[in-house]
C-alpha beads as a LAMMPS data file, in Angstrom:
LAMMPS data file: protein, C-alpha beads

379 atoms
378 bonds

1 atom types
1 bond types

-500.0 500.0 xlo xhi
-500.0 500.0 ylo yhi
-500.0 500.0 zlo zhi

Masses

1 110.0

Atoms # bond

1 1 1 -402.740 -256.851 216.568
2 1 1 -406.519 -257.296 216.520
3 1 1 -408.382 -256.127 213.453
4 1 1 -410.773 -253.171 213.841
5 1 1 -414.399 -254.209 214.016
6 1 1 -416.122 -254.476 210.671
7 1 1 -412.898 -255.019 208.711
8 1 1 -411.730 -258.395 207.494
9 1 1 -408.086 -259.319 207.380
10 1 1 -406.470 -259.043 203.953
11 1 1 -405.716 -262.441 202.438
12 1 1 -402.057 -263.421 202.385
13 1 1 -400.659 -264.399 199.006
14 1 1 -397.440 -266.233 198.373
15 1 1 -395.575 -265.924 195.080
16 1 1 -393.340 -268.849 194.264
17 1 1 -390.785 -268.772 191.475
18 1 1 -389.995 -272.092 189.929
19 1 1 -386.973 -272.811 187.810
20 1 1 -389.047 -273.146 184.665
21 1 1 -390.828 -269.804 185.226
22 1 1 -387.464 -268.034 185.597
23 1 1 -386.186 -269.713 182.442
24 1 1 -389.296 -268.678 180.511
25 1 1 -388.911 -265.080 181.683
26 1 1 -385.283 -264.994 180.582
27 1 1 -386.181 -266.551 177.231
28 1 1 -388.916 -263.936 176.684
29 1 1 -386.470 -261.102 177.407
30 1 1 -383.866 -262.652 175.096
31 1 1 -386.429 -263.106 172.316
32 1 1 -387.558 -259.485 172.641
33 1 1 -383.951 -258.268 172.541
34 1 1 -383.289 -260.442 169.490
35 1 1 -386.330 -259.078 167.657
36 1 1 -385.327 -255.492 168.459
37 1 1 -381.796 -256.161 167.233
38 1 1 -383.049 -257.735 164.011
39 1 1 -385.420 -254.818 163.421
40 1 1 -382.595 -252.327 163.889
41 1 1 -380.280 -254.309 161.627
42 1 1 -382.955 -254.547 158.912
43 1 1 -384.276 -251.019 159.387
44 1 1 -383.677 -249.869 155.817
45 1 1 -385.273 -252.909 154.082
46 1 1 -388.259 -252.688 156.426
47 1 1 -388.777 -249.041 155.468
48 1 1 -388.503 -250.027 151.800
49 1 1 -391.261 -252.584 152.308
50 1 1 -393.433 -250.041 154.126
51 1 1 -392.971 -247.404 151.413
52 1 1 -393.709 -249.962 148.701
53 1 1 -396.847 -251.124 150.537
54 1 1 -398.204 -247.577 150.791
55 1 1 -397.397 -246.789 147.153
56 1 1 -399.029 -250.027 146.003
57 1 1 -402.100 -249.288 148.119
58 1 1 -402.371 -245.831 146.561
59 1 1 -401.978 -247.161 143.002
60 1 1 -404.297 -250.174 143.329
61 1 1 -407.574 -248.210 142.833
62 1 1 -406.266 -246.884 139.508
63 1 1 -405.336 -250.427 138.461
64 1 1 -408.793 -251.742 139.399
65 1 1 -410.521 -249.053 137.363
66 1 1 -408.262 -249.493 134.360
67 1 1 -408.534 -253.290 134.283
68 1 1 -412.210 -252.936 133.338
69 1 1 -411.014 -252.012 129.863
70 1 1 -407.654 -253.800 129.504
71 1 1 -406.076 -256.938 130.999
72 1 1 -404.757 -256.617 134.548
73 1 1 -401.105 -256.942 133.518
74 1 1 -401.511 -254.119 131.011
75 1 1 -403.331 -252.004 133.610
76 1 1 -400.488 -252.457 136.101
77 1 1 -397.915 -251.538 133.447
78 1 1 -399.796 -248.417 132.357
79 1 1 -400.289 -247.192 135.929
80 1 1 -396.628 -247.757 136.809
81 1 1 -395.391 -245.959 133.693
82 1 1 -397.679 -242.967 134.246
83 1 1 -396.877 -242.703 137.967
84 1 1 -393.125 -242.987 137.365
85 1 1 -393.201 -240.435 134.556
86 1 1 -395.229 -237.958 136.605
87 1 1 -392.981 -238.295 139.650
88 1 1 -389.800 -238.010 137.590
89 1 1 -391.109 -234.930 135.776
90 1 1 -392.051 -233.123 138.984
91 1 1 -388.773 -233.981 140.723
92 1 1 -386.685 -233.042 137.680
93 1 1 -388.429 -229.706 137.235
94 1 1 -388.139 -228.865 140.909
95 1 1 -384.490 -229.855 141.238
96 1 1 -383.504 -228.142 137.994
97 1 1 -385.103 -224.879 139.116
98 1 1 -383.418 -225.085 142.506
99 1 1 -380.065 -225.830 140.854
100 1 1 -380.449 -222.813 138.550
101 1 1 -381.267 -220.498 141.455
102 1 1 -378.376 -221.817 143.563
103 1 1 -375.998 -221.481 140.605
104 1 1 -377.004 -217.848 140.102
105 1 1 -376.632 -217.192 143.828
106 1 1 -373.188 -218.815 143.802
107 1 1 -371.950 -216.678 140.922
108 1 1 -373.208 -213.523 142.605
109 1 1 -371.691 -214.468 145.980
110 1 1 -368.304 -215.272 144.440
111 1 1 -368.338 -211.989 142.515
112 1 1 -369.086 -210.015 145.692
113 1 1 -366.310 -211.855 147.562
114 1 1 -363.802 -211.063 144.802
115 1 1 -364.861 -207.415 144.871
116 1 1 -364.196 -207.300 148.607
117 1 1 -360.774 -208.875 148.047
118 1 1 -359.946 -206.233 145.448
119 1 1 -361.204 -203.260 147.452
120 1 1 -358.785 -200.882 149.156
121 1 1 -360.661 -200.877 152.449
122 1 1 -361.275 -204.605 153.048
123 1 1 -358.977 -206.168 150.450
124 1 1 -356.132 -207.161 152.763
125 1 1 -358.386 -208.759 155.375
126 1 1 -360.558 -210.518 152.773
127 1 1 -357.495 -211.856 150.952
128 1 1 -355.909 -213.195 154.134
129 1 1 -359.224 -214.804 155.036
130 1 1 -359.463 -216.295 151.504
131 1 1 -363.059 -215.123 151.285
132 1 1 -363.716 -216.154 147.677
133 1 1 -362.253 -219.631 148.226
134 1 1 -364.383 -220.136 151.330
135 1 1 -367.494 -219.067 149.417
136 1 1 -366.712 -221.605 146.679
137 1 1 -366.061 -224.275 149.305
138 1 1 -369.391 -223.510 150.971
139 1 1 -371.355 -223.952 147.743
140 1 1 -369.378 -227.075 146.831
141 1 1 -370.394 -228.567 150.173
142 1 1 -374.120 -228.168 149.529
143 1 1 -376.178 -231.307 148.843
144 1 1 -376.225 -232.508 145.264
145 1 1 -379.891 -231.633 144.775
146 1 1 -378.940 -228.019 145.585
147 1 1 -376.162 -227.903 143.042
148 1 1 -373.246 -228.833 145.298
149 1 1 -370.532 -231.421 144.802
150 1 1 -368.939 -232.516 141.559
151 1 1 -369.473 -235.186 138.898
152 1 1 -367.933 -237.970 140.973
153 1 1 -370.211 -237.177 143.910
154 1 1 -373.228 -237.149 141.596
155 1 1 -372.350 -240.589 140.182
156 1 1 -371.827 -242.004 143.683
157 1 1 -375.164 -240.581 144.858
158 1 1 -377.022 -242.071 141.899
159 1 1 -375.438 -245.511 142.283
160 1 1 -376.012 -245.588 146.051
161 1 1 -379.721 -244.735 145.738
162 1 1 -380.409 -246.791 142.624
163 1 1 -380.481 -250.061 144.565
164 1 1 -383.078 -248.816 147.021
165 1 1 -385.273 -247.300 144.317
166 1 1 -385.098 -250.494 142.272
167 1 1 -385.999 -252.607 145.310
168 1 1 -388.984 -250.388 146.105
169 1 1 -390.118 -250.540 142.469
170 1 1 -390.078 -254.352 142.356
171 1 1 -391.840 -254.548 145.722
172 1 1 -394.558 -252.244 144.388
173 1 1 -394.995 -254.499 141.346
174 1 1 -395.180 -257.580 143.583
175 1 1 -397.793 -256.023 145.851
176 1 1 -399.867 -254.791 142.921
177 1 1 -399.951 -258.324 141.546
178 1 1 -400.428 -260.322 144.757
179 1 1 -401.219 -257.862 147.537
180 1 1 -404.836 -258.933 148.034
181 1 1 -403.927 -262.616 148.155
182 1 1 -401.220 -261.877 150.735
183 1 1 -403.710 -260.114 152.991
184 1 1 -406.261 -262.925 152.650
185 1 1 -403.601 -265.535 153.401
186 1 1 -402.453 -263.601 156.467
187 1 1 -406.003 -263.424 157.820
188 1 1 -406.477 -267.134 157.167
189 1 1 -403.447 -267.887 159.337
190 1 1 -404.863 -266.190 162.438
191 1 1 -408.664 -266.242 162.047
192 1 1 -411.262 -268.814 161.099
193 1 1 -414.874 -268.801 159.977
194 1 1 -417.103 -265.763 160.546
195 1 1 -414.368 -263.872 162.407
196 1 1 -412.155 -264.004 159.328
197 1 1 -414.972 -262.816 157.066
198 1 1 -415.817 -259.941 159.410
199 1 1 -412.164 -258.893 159.615
200 1 1 -411.861 -259.005 155.831
201 1 1 -414.989 -256.899 155.374
202 1 1 -413.699 -254.343 157.891
203 1 1 -410.283 -254.153 156.214
204 1 1 -411.818 -253.855 152.774
205 1 1 -414.171 -251.095 153.901
206 1 1 -411.354 -249.216 155.644
207 1 1 -409.145 -249.537 152.579
208 1 1 -411.906 -248.287 150.303
209 1 1 -412.537 -245.283 152.535
210 1 1 -408.801 -244.540 152.817
211 1 1 -408.331 -244.850 149.054
212 1 1 -411.109 -242.359 148.373
213 1 1 -409.674 -239.964 150.942
214 1 1 -406.165 -240.303 149.502
215 1 1 -407.348 -239.864 145.928
216 1 1 -409.336 -236.740 146.734
217 1 1 -406.447 -235.158 148.620
218 1 1 -403.984 -235.973 145.825
219 1 1 -406.357 -234.440 143.288
220 1 1 -406.699 -231.358 145.478
221 1 1 -402.911 -231.117 145.840
222 1 1 -402.476 -231.276 142.056
223 1 1 -405.015 -228.485 141.552
224 1 1 -403.355 -226.356 144.241
225 1 1 -399.919 -226.953 142.741
226 1 1 -401.044 -226.010 139.233
227 1 1 -402.757 -222.817 140.434
228 1 1 -399.748 -221.760 142.528
229 1 1 -397.361 -222.489 139.651
230 1 1 -399.416 -220.319 137.293
231 1 1 -399.474 -217.488 139.844
232 1 1 -395.715 -217.793 140.373
233 1 1 -395.031 -217.651 136.636
234 1 1 -397.289 -214.611 136.179
235 1 1 -395.746 -212.815 139.161
236 1 1 -392.219 -213.663 138.057
237 1 1 -391.257 -215.498 141.236
238 1 1 -388.133 -217.689 141.005
239 1 1 -388.416 -221.482 141.353
240 1 1 -392.148 -221.605 140.638
241 1 1 -392.219 -225.407 140.591
242 1 1 -390.613 -225.610 144.031
243 1 1 -393.127 -223.128 145.450
244 1 1 -395.966 -225.094 143.842
245 1 1 -394.671 -228.350 145.355
246 1 1 -394.409 -226.653 148.746
247 1 1 -398.038 -225.534 148.630
248 1 1 -399.189 -228.890 147.237
249 1 1 -397.584 -230.785 150.121
250 1 1 -399.053 -228.459 152.739
251 1 1 -402.490 -228.750 151.137
252 1 1 -402.690 -232.245 152.672
253 1 1 -403.164 -230.527 156.051
254 1 1 -406.867 -229.619 156.095
255 1 1 -408.005 -226.231 157.271
256 1 1 -404.648 -224.481 157.752
257 1 1 -402.174 -226.015 155.299
258 1 1 -402.171 -223.281 152.662
259 1 1 -401.858 -220.493 155.226
260 1 1 -398.897 -222.213 156.884
261 1 1 -397.224 -222.793 153.511
262 1 1 -397.681 -219.151 152.543
263 1 1 -395.759 -217.851 155.575
264 1 1 -392.108 -218.315 154.551
265 1 1 -392.823 -217.853 150.837
266 1 1 -394.603 -214.521 151.209
267 1 1 -391.979 -213.225 153.637
268 1 1 -389.347 -213.723 150.947
269 1 1 -391.581 -212.244 148.252
270 1 1 -392.361 -209.186 150.391
271 1 1 -388.677 -208.236 150.416
272 1 1 -388.799 -207.598 146.654
273 1 1 -392.454 -207.069 145.670
274 1 1 -394.610 -206.138 148.677
275 1 1 -397.673 -205.529 146.497
276 1 1 -397.610 -209.042 145.053
277 1 1 -397.058 -210.441 148.553
278 1 1 -400.151 -208.642 149.884
279 1 1 -402.269 -209.782 146.938
280 1 1 -401.025 -213.359 147.339
281 1 1 -401.763 -213.319 151.076
282 1 1 -405.362 -212.265 150.463
283 1 1 -405.708 -214.925 147.780
284 1 1 -404.310 -217.639 150.040
285 1 1 -406.633 -216.758 152.925
286 1 1 -409.680 -216.641 150.647
287 1 1 -408.677 -219.892 148.957
288 1 1 -408.118 -221.654 152.276
289 1 1 -411.513 -220.518 153.559
290 1 1 -413.228 -221.618 150.348
291 1 1 -411.579 -225.049 150.510
292 1 1 -412.487 -225.473 154.175
293 1 1 -416.137 -224.583 153.571
294 1 1 -416.589 -226.631 150.408
295 1 1 -414.136 -229.421 149.599
296 1 1 -412.886 -230.134 153.121
297 1 1 -416.415 -230.056 154.541
298 1 1 -417.652 -232.532 151.927
299 1 1 -414.701 -234.880 152.477
300 1 1 -415.204 -234.813 156.256
301 1 1 -418.919 -235.537 155.925
302 1 1 -418.881 -238.197 153.198
303 1 1 -415.456 -239.858 153.252
304 1 1 -413.170 -239.377 156.241
305 1 1 -412.234 -236.740 158.786
306 1 1 -408.562 -236.892 159.720
307 1 1 -408.054 -233.365 161.013
308 1 1 -405.096 -231.007 160.939
309 1 1 -403.651 -232.036 164.318
310 1 1 -403.486 -235.760 163.546
311 1 1 -402.125 -235.069 160.060
312 1 1 -399.329 -232.867 161.403
313 1 1 -398.460 -235.331 164.182
314 1 1 -398.272 -238.256 161.770
315 1 1 -396.181 -236.290 159.268
316 1 1 -393.798 -234.971 161.938
317 1 1 -393.322 -238.404 163.503
318 1 1 -392.768 -240.064 160.123
319 1 1 -390.347 -237.369 158.962
320 1 1 -388.290 -237.837 162.109
321 1 1 -388.132 -241.584 161.481
322 1 1 -387.495 -241.816 157.726
323 1 1 -387.802 -238.447 156.044
324 1 1 -390.430 -237.835 153.387
325 1 1 -391.096 -241.553 152.938
326 1 1 -391.747 -241.929 156.655
327 1 1 -394.158 -238.992 156.574
328 1 1 -396.074 -240.648 153.727
329 1 1 -396.261 -243.946 155.602
330 1 1 -397.428 -242.468 158.891
331 1 1 -399.988 -240.204 157.201
332 1 1 -401.510 -243.127 155.274
333 1 1 -401.438 -245.323 158.380
334 1 1 -403.238 -242.652 160.421
335 1 1 -405.915 -242.324 157.743
336 1 1 -406.329 -246.111 157.579
337 1 1 -406.667 -246.432 161.364
338 1 1 -409.339 -243.723 161.475
339 1 1 -411.152 -245.373 158.551
340 1 1 -410.997 -248.753 160.296
341 1 1 -412.514 -247.148 163.375
342 1 1 -415.390 -245.869 161.246
343 1 1 -415.968 -249.340 159.795
344 1 1 -415.916 -251.055 163.180
345 1 1 -418.231 -248.448 164.693
346 1 1 -420.661 -248.876 161.806
347 1 1 -420.964 -252.617 162.571
348 1 1 -421.646 -252.130 166.288
349 1 1 -425.295 -251.474 167.140
350 1 1 -426.188 -249.067 169.929
351 1 1 -426.836 -250.632 173.341
352 1 1 -430.539 -249.610 173.500
353 1 1 -431.221 -251.474 170.241
354 1 1 -429.568 -254.585 171.625
355 1 1 -431.645 -254.383 174.800
356 1 1 -434.822 -253.960 172.765
357 1 1 -434.024 -257.125 170.829
358 1 1 -433.443 -258.969 174.087
359 1 1 -436.805 -258.032 175.622
360 1 1 -438.887 -258.016 172.440
361 1 1 -440.220 -261.568 171.929
362 1 1 -443.211 -262.866 169.962
363 1 1 -446.294 -263.869 171.950
364 1 1 -446.196 -267.388 170.522
365 1 1 -442.757 -268.074 171.932
366 1 1 -443.607 -267.623 175.596
367 1 1 -446.817 -269.055 177.048
368 1 1 -448.562 -266.816 179.512
369 1 1 -448.688 -268.679 182.791
370 1 1 -451.021 -267.708 185.608
371 1 1 -449.939 -267.955 189.202
372 1 1 -451.122 -270.946 191.199
373 1 1 -453.404 -268.800 193.322
374 1 1 -455.206 -267.598 190.204
375 1 1 -455.657 -271.196 189.029
376 1 1 -457.094 -272.207 192.396
377 1 1 -459.526 -269.325 192.479
378 1 1 -460.625 -270.152 188.950
379 1 1 -461.547 -273.625 190.046

Bonds

1 1 1 2
2 1 2 3
3 1 3 4
4 1 4 5
5 1 5 6
6 1 6 7
7 1 7 8
8 1 8 9
9 1 9 10
10 1 10 11
11 1 11 12
12 1 12 13
13 1 13 14
14 1 14 15
15 1 15 16
16 1 16 17
17 1 17 18
18 1 18 19
19 1 19 20
20 1 20 21
21 1 21 22
22 1 22 23
23 1 23 24
24 1 24 25
25 1 25 26
26 1 26 27
27 1 27 28
28 1 28 29
29 1 29 30
30 1 30 31
31 1 31 32
32 1 32 33
33 1 33 34
34 1 34 35
35 1 35 36
36 1 36 37
37 1 37 38
38 1 38 39
39 1 39 40
40 1 40 41
41 1 41 42
42 1 42 43
43 1 43 44
44 1 44 45
45 1 45 46
46 1 46 47
47 1 47 48
48 1 48 49
49 1 49 50
50 1 50 51
51 1 51 52
52 1 52 53
53 1 53 54
54 1 54 55
55 1 55 56
56 1 56 57
57 1 57 58
58 1 58 59
59 1 59 60
60 1 60 61
61 1 61 62
62 1 62 63
63 1 63 64
64 1 64 65
65 1 65 66
66 1 66 67
67 1 67 68
68 1 68 69
69 1 69 70
70 1 70 71
71 1 71 72
72 1 72 73
73 1 73 74
74 1 74 75
75 1 75 76
76 1 76 77
77 1 77 78
78 1 78 79
79 1 79 80
80 1 80 81
81 1 81 82
82 1 82 83
83 1 83 84
84 1 84 85
85 1 85 86
86 1 86 87
87 1 87 88
88 1 88 89
89 1 89 90
90 1 90 91
91 1 91 92
92 1 92 93
93 1 93 94
94 1 94 95
95 1 95 96
96 1 96 97
97 1 97 98
98 1 98 99
99 1 99 100
100 1 100 101
101 1 101 102
102 1 102 103
103 1 103 104
104 1 104 105
105 1 105 106
106 1 106 107
107 1 107 108
108 1 108 109
109 1 109 110
110 1 110 111
111 1 111 112
112 1 112 113
113 1 113 114
114 1 114 115
115 1 115 116
116 1 116 117
117 1 117 118
118 1 118 119
119 1 119 120
120 1 120 121
121 1 121 122
122 1 122 123
123 1 123 124
124 1 124 125
125 1 125 126
126 1 126 127
127 1 127 128
128 1 128 129
129 1 129 130
130 1 130 131
131 1 131 132
132 1 132 133
133 1 133 134
134 1 134 135
135 1 135 136
136 1 136 137
137 1 137 138
138 1 138 139
139 1 139 140
140 1 140 141
141 1 141 142
142 1 142 143
143 1 143 144
144 1 144 145
145 1 145 146
146 1 146 147
147 1 147 148
148 1 148 149
149 1 149 150
150 1 150 151
151 1 151 152
152 1 152 153
153 1 153 154
154 1 154 155
155 1 155 156
156 1 156 157
157 1 157 158
158 1 158 159
159 1 159 160
160 1 160 161
161 1 161 162
162 1 162 163
163 1 163 164
164 1 164 165
165 1 165 166
166 1 166 167
167 1 167 168
168 1 168 169
169 1 169 170
170 1 170 171
171 1 171 172
172 1 172 173
173 1 173 174
174 1 174 175
175 1 175 176
176 1 176 177
177 1 177 178
178 1 178 179
179 1 179 180
180 1 180 181
181 1 181 182
182 1 182 183
183 1 183 184
184 1 184 185
185 1 185 186
186 1 186 187
187 1 187 188
188 1 188 189
189 1 189 190
190 1 190 191
191 1 191 192
192 1 192 193
193 1 193 194
194 1 194 195
195 1 195 196
196 1 196 197
197 1 197 198
198 1 198 199
199 1 199 200
200 1 200 201
201 1 201 202
202 1 202 203
203 1 203 204
204 1 204 205
205 1 205 206
206 1 206 207
207 1 207 208
208 1 208 209
209 1 209 210
210 1 210 211
211 1 211 212
212 1 212 213
213 1 213 214
214 1 214 215
215 1 215 216
216 1 216 217
217 1 217 218
218 1 218 219
219 1 219 220
220 1 220 221
221 1 221 222
222 1 222 223
223 1 223 224
224 1 224 225
225 1 225 226
226 1 226 227
227 1 227 228
228 1 228 229
229 1 229 230
230 1 230 231
231 1 231 232
232 1 232 233
233 1 233 234
234 1 234 235
235 1 235 236
236 1 236 237
237 1 237 238
238 1 238 239
239 1 239 240
240 1 240 241
241 1 241 242
242 1 242 243
243 1 243 244
244 1 244 245
245 1 245 246
246 1 246 247
247 1 247 248
248 1 248 249
249 1 249 250
250 1 250 251
251 1 251 252
252 1 252 253
253 1 253 254
254 1 254 255
255 1 255 256
256 1 256 257
257 1 257 258
258 1 258 259
259 1 259 260
260 1 260 261
261 1 261 262
262 1 262 263
263 1 263 264
264 1 264 265
265 1 265 266
266 1 266 267
267 1 267 268
268 1 268 269
269 1 269 270
270 1 270 271
271 1 271 272
272 1 272 273
273 1 273 274
274 1 274 275
275 1 275 276
276 1 276 277
277 1 277 278
278 1 278 279
279 1 279 280
280 1 280 281
281 1 281 282
282 1 282 283
283 1 283 284
284 1 284 285
285 1 285 286
286 1 286 287
287 1 287 288
288 1 288 289
289 1 289 290
290 1 290 291
291 1 291 292
292 1 292 293
293 1 293 294
294 1 294 295
295 1 295 296
296 1 296 297
297 1 297 298
298 1 298 299
299 1 299 300
300 1 300 301
301 1 301 302
302 1 302 303
303 1 303 304
304 1 304 305
305 1 305 306
306 1 306 307
307 1 307 308
308 1 308 309
309 1 309 310
310 1 310 311
311 1 311 312
312 1 312 313
313 1 313 314
314 1 314 315
315 1 315 316
316 1 316 317
317 1 317 318
318 1 318 319
319 1 319 320
320 1 320 321
321 1 321 322
322 1 322 323
323 1 323 324
324 1 324 325
325 1 325 326
326 1 326 327
327 1 327 328
328 1 328 329
329 1 329 330
330 1 330 331
331 1 331 332
332 1 332 333
333 1 333 334
334 1 334 335
335 1 335 336
336 1 336 337
337 1 337 338
338 1 338 339
339 1 339 340
340 1 340 341
341 1 341 342
342 1 342 343
343 1 343 344
344 1 344 345
345 1 345 346
346 1 346 347
347 1 347 348
348 1 348 349
349 1 349 350
350 1 350 351
351 1 351 352
352 1 352 353
353 1 353 354
354 1 354 355
355 1 355 356
356 1 356 357
357 1 357 358
358 1 358 359
359 1 359 360
360 1 360 361
361 1 361 362
362 1 362 363
363 1 363 364
364 1 364 365
365 1 365 366
366 1 366 367
367 1 367 368
368 1 368 369
369 1 369 370
370 1 370 371
371 1 371 372
372 1 372 373
373 1 373 374
374 1 374 375
375 1 375 376
376 1 376 377
377 1 377 378
378 1 378 379
């Protein structure tokens, strides 16, 4: 069929598969499947390494500041002891308060069930249903951190988690001691010369920016937790430490975190003390607005702007993958990626400046040459 005028025939291309190309394709697929299988088989140790890396990255700035006054080994030991003690204290207080509240709820629920079994109206049905036994079974089936189970279950839970916690602890110590050298060695394996130096400067700048952002948000979370705990104690709310931890965690979401955290808490408080719930709602809204206009605005302008949407997405994705540890990892990774983008953008000059440098040349570099016609007329 003749081609229409003005249109050229499309070139014909022939794809030939050789034996070696097919073998390489099959080997690539097999290698990818092997890597995926190994990653799935080693999923738990890989998450341990990731959690330890994030914890070490968050503790390193404190070690660097403290080693100005004491040797590095002593600084690492002091930071680890303080961080472990603080974490253990917060977890113990929170879990103990939750256990006390669940224990009181269990006693009240069992008492109500026994009253129903002894009543003349519902006693026969409740007894046949074994209501009190089912209530006890329900509370016994709760997780250990909510007061369920028995002593044997508690011992098994502690022994099963002790290995992972110990592994994470030793990995944190290793990364605090040799983390910087590991990163430098990794860059030296893949980059050379100026490219390696530029990559190191970008990573160091991104880490510095992320560390400042993380430190400021942790400090803000501590302040929020202390204030909420004081308010809970004054108002007589149960499980004040748990409520304070809830608000402290949500304070990491800029702009809306405190308001979101207040929703379920104030709904429960309103059932018993509506006045306190209304006062607390006003206080939360005012506090969130004040933080957004002052602290959050300063952090966004001078350190890093992560945003509520990206924070929530990272936390939700990490929680789905590995619980609270996964949320911590993904949140820190998101902050580091945004910080790295800032560092890379700061090193790239705008296009107009580059063009100006290309066309701006000294007069001594280029001799001004007259056309031949001008030379002839001059003669």
